[in-house]
N, C-alpha and C positions, 0 to 999 in steps of 0.2 A: 144892791149890787147886781150888775147886768152880766150875764154869761154870753160868751161869743158863740156864734152859730158854728157847730162842728163842721158843716159843709164848707163854710167860708174858710175855716182853718185848714182843712184838707186841700182846698183849692189854692190857698196861699202857699202851702208847702209844695204842692206840685209845680206851681209857677216858679218858686225858688229853685227847685231841682232842675227845671227846664233851663233856667238862666245859667246855672252852674254847668250843666251839660254843654250848652252852647259855648260858654267861656272856655271850658276844657278843650273842646274840639277846635276852637279858633286858636288856642295857645299851641296845640300840637301841630296844626297845619302851618302856623307861622314859624314854629321852630324848625320844621322840616324844610320849609322854603329857605329859612336863614342858613341852615346847614348846607343846602344845595348851592346857594349863592356864594357862601364862604369857600366851599371846596372848589367851585369853578374859578374863583378869584385866585386861590392858592395855586391851582393847576396852571393857570395862565401866567402867574408871576414866576413860578419855578418850573420851567419845562423840563421834562425828563429826557433821557437819551434813548435813541432807537438802537435796536440790535444791529442794524446795517451800518451804523456810524463807525463802529470799531471792527476792522478786519481781524479775523482769527489767524494769528501768525504762528502758533505753536504746533501746527501740523507739519509733519515731515514726510515727504514722498520717498518711498524705497522702490528702486527699480529692480531689485533682486528678490523675486518671490520665493526663492529657495533658501533665503537666509533664515537662520533659526529664529524663532519667535522671541526667545529670551534675550537676544541681542538688541531687539527693538524696544524693550521695556526698561524703564529706569529701575535701579536697585531699590529694594524696599528695606527700610530700617525697621528693626524689631527691637522691642524693649526687653532687656534681661535685667532682673533685679540684681543688685550687687551682692557678692558673696561676703558674708560676715561671719566672724567666729567670736565666740564668747571669750572672756578673759580667764579661761581655765588653765590649769598647769600642764 
């Protein structure tokens, strides 16, 4: 029975690890490029809206600077829990 050379085994293992490392690196780079291309295609196919496209219309100008501040603000609704009583006598 013939035994394999230990140095040849180590060299073969190192070569295999180098190949796996290159394959992993190529897979990661390819995946990142694929994600970039896909995101660019989606961004081109579904354009967003710019802030300048919609004018802001809910601002109201008040010419009377002496008007009370509370008159300019909308009323605030507050939550109050309902009053309940037990079925006692």
